[in-house]
C-alpha positions as CSV (number, residue, x, y, z in Angstrom):
1,M,11.5,-3.8,-24.9
2,S,11.7,-2.9,-21.2
3,D,12.7,-5.4,-18.6
4,I,10.2,-6.4,-15.9
5,K,11.6,-6.6,-12.4
6,R,9.8,-8.7,-9.8
7,I,10.4,-8.2,-6.0
8,E,9.7,-10.9,-3.4
9,S,8.2,-13.2,-5.9
10,G,6.3,-16.4,-4.9
11,P,4.3,-18.9,-6.8
12,R,1.1,-16.8,-6.6
13,M,2.3,-13.2,-6.7
14,S,5.1,-10.7,-6.3
15,Q,5.1,-8.0,-3.7
16,A,6.2,-5.5,-6.3
17,V,6.7,-5.3,-10.0
18,V,8.6,-2.6,-11.8
19,H,8.1,-1.9,-15.5
20,N,8.9,1.3,-17.5
21,G,9.7,3.3,-14.4
22,T,6.4,2.4,-12.8
23,I,6.1,0.4,-9.5
24,Y,3.1,-1.7,-8.9
25,L,2.7,-3.0,-5.3
26,A,0.6,-5.9,-4.3
27,G,-2.0,-5.3,-1.7
28,Q,-0.3,-4.9,1.7
29,V,-1.8,-6.0,5.0
30,G,-0.7,-5.7,8.6
31,K,-0.6,-8.2,11.4
32,P,-3.9,-10.0,11.7
33,G,-6.0,-9.1,14.7
34,E,-4.3,-5.8,15.4
35,S,-6.4,-2.5,15.5
36,V,-6.9,-0.7,12.2
37,T,-4.5,2.0,13.4
38,E,-1.7,-0.5,14.0
39,Q,-2.4,-2.4,10.8
40,T,-2.4,0.8,8.8
41,K,1.0,1.8,10.4
42,E,2.4,-1.7,9.5
43,V,1.1,-1.5,5.9
44,L,2.6,2.0,5.3
45,A,5.9,0.8,6.7
46,Q,5.8,-2.1,4.2
47,V,5.0,0.4,1.4
48,D,8.0,2.5,2.4
49,R,10.3,-0.5,2.5
50,L,9.1,-1.9,-0.9
51,L,9.3,1.5,-2.6
52,A,12.8,2.0,-1.3
53,E,13.8,-1.4,-2.6
54,C,12.4,-0.4,-6.0
55,G,14.2,2.9,-6.1
56,S,11.4,5.2,-5.0
57,D,9.6,6.7,-2.0
58,K,6.2,7.9,-0.8
59,T,6.6,11.3,-2.5
60,R,6.4,9.4,-5.9
61,I,3.1,7.6,-5.2
62,L,0.7,8.1,-8.1
63,S,-2.3,6.3,-6.8
64,A,-3.5,4.3,-3.8
65,Q,-6.5,1.9,-3.4
66,I,-7.5,1.4,0.2
67,W,-9.8,-1.4,1.2
68,L,-11.3,-1.4,4.7
69,A,-13.2,-4.4,6.2
70,D,-15.5,-1.9,7.9
71,M,-16.0,1.8,6.7
72,A,-16.5,2.6,10.4
73,D,-12.7,2.4,10.6
74,F,-12.3,5.2,8.0
75,P,-11.4,8.0,10.5
76,Q,-8.8,5.9,12.3
77,M,-7.1,4.8,9.0
78,N,-7.2,8.4,7.7
79,A,-5.5,9.7,10.8
80,V,-2.5,7.4,10.2
81,W,-2.6,8.0,6.4
82,D,-2.7,11.8,6.8
83,A,0.3,11.8,9.2
84,W,2.2,9.6,6.7
85,V,1.6,11.4,3.4
86,P,4.1,14.3,2.9
87,A,2.5,17.7,2.4
88,G,2.1,18.4,-1.3
89,H,2.5,14.8,-2.3
90,A,-1.0,13.3,-1.9
91,P,-1.7,10.7,-4.6
92,S,-5.0,10.0,-6.2
93,R,-6.9,7.7,-3.9
94,A,-9.9,5.5,-3.6
95,T,-11.2,3.9,-0.5
96,G,-13.9,1.2,-0.2
97,E,-15.3,-1.5,2.0
98,S,-14.6,-5.1,1.2
99,A,-14.3,-8.5,2.8
100,L,-10.5,-9.1,3.0
101,A,-8.6,-12.4,2.9
102,T,-9.4,-13.2,6.5
103,P,-11.7,-11.4,9.0
104,D,-8.6,-10.5,11.1
105,Y,-7.4,-8.1,8.4
106,K,-8.9,-4.6,8.8
107,V,-7.1,-2.7,6.0
108,E,-5.3,-3.5,2.7
109,I,-3.5,-0.9,0.6
110,I,-2.5,-1.2,-3.0
111,V,0.0,1.5,-4.4
112,V,1.3,2.5,-7.8
113,A,4.3,4.7,-7.8
114,A,6.9,6.2,-10.1
115,Q,10.6,5.4,-9.7
116,N,13.0,8.2,-8.8
């Protein structure tokens, strides 16, 4: 039976869970009130940090779910995303609009990745 490793666990959730070589990240959000561009940059920096802590990196992302508070922000979020994803390593991805935890959040990204 495989061990389950939990990263930055709290009473409600873990920021990352690793099982059988797969990394599951919790939804990552940026600083409330910032622009969608700044929040996306912060979120992707958190994804980089968590993946590194789990023994992986953004070239190993299998899938991403992106939630925007307003689909009008899609082009700005994509500009940051497209600059961040390494050429040839685009994961499967879905993007939708949703009310997030607070109105000050503009983007939330959930990632599943493989360990190195």
